[in-house]
DONUVEX-899223 format. One record per residue (C-alpha): x, y, z; residue in one letter. Coordinates in steps of 0.1 Angstrom, whole numbers, always signed. Each point is the difference from the previous one (the first is absolute). Example, Ala and Ser with C-alpha at 12.3 -4.5 7.8 and 13.67 -1.06 7.14 Angstrom:
BEGIN
> x_y_z_residuo
> +123_-45_+78_a
> +14_+34_-7_s
END
This chain:
BEGIN
> x_y_z_residuo
> +184_+201_+29_m
> +13_-5_-35_v
> +18_-33_-8_f
> +33_+7_-15_a
> +14_-30_-19_t
> +33_-16_-6_v
> +0_-22_-31_d
> -39_+1_+1_g
> -3_-11_+36_f
> -10_+22_+29_p
> +28_+11_+22_t
> +6_-16_+34_l
> -12_+31_+17_t
> -34_-3_-18_d
> -2_-37_+10_l
> +8_+8_+36_v
> -27_+28_+1_d
> -25_-26_-13_f
> +12_-25_+26_k
> -6_+24_+29_w
> -34_+12_-13_l
> -10_-37_-2_m
> +13_-6_+36_a
> -21_+29_+12_a
> -30_-19_-13_e
> +10_-32_+18_g
> +15_-17_-31_h
> +37_-7_+2_p
> +19_-1_-33_v
> +33_-19_-6_h
> +20_+23_-23_l
> +22_-27_-15_e
> -29_-21_-9_r
> -20_+30_-13_l
> +29_+5_-25_q
> +5_-36_-10_s
> -34_-17_+1_d
> -26_+15_-25_a
> -29_-19_+16_a
> +8_+13_+35_y
> +4_+35_-14_a
> -34_-2_-17_r
> -15_-13_+32_q
> +14_+29_+20_c
> -12_+25_-26_l
> -34_-15_-1_s
> -3_+3_+38_r
> +13_+36_+0_a
> -25_+9_-27_a
> -29_-5_+24_s
> +17_+15_+30_a
> -16_+28_+22_r
> +31_+22_-5_s
> -2_+22_-31_a
> +38_+5_-1_p
> +4_-38_+0_l
> -25_-5_-28_r
> +17_+27_-20_w
> +34_-15_+7_s
> -12_-34_-11_a
> -15_+13_-32_a
> +33_+18_-9_r
> +20_-31_+9_l
> -23_-22_-21_d
> +5_+23_-30_r
> +38_+0_+4_a
> +2_-37_+3_l
> -24_-6_-29_t
> +21_+23_-22_a
> +31_-19_+10_a
> -17_-33_-10_g
> -1_-13_+35_y
END
């Protein structure tokens, strides 16, 4: 999974993929809040970074880099 960006932010498809990978680990994600609340986004990414799922950890790392590059 590679995060495409629009104006520096990940696409909605990338965010939805992250949401469902988190849900599979038992951690629901609120997409609107993920996009508007930096503290919540960082909390979700932190939780995902220690997940059992390698695809989720990878997705979180890519999302973290994209959001950091966008100044989020």
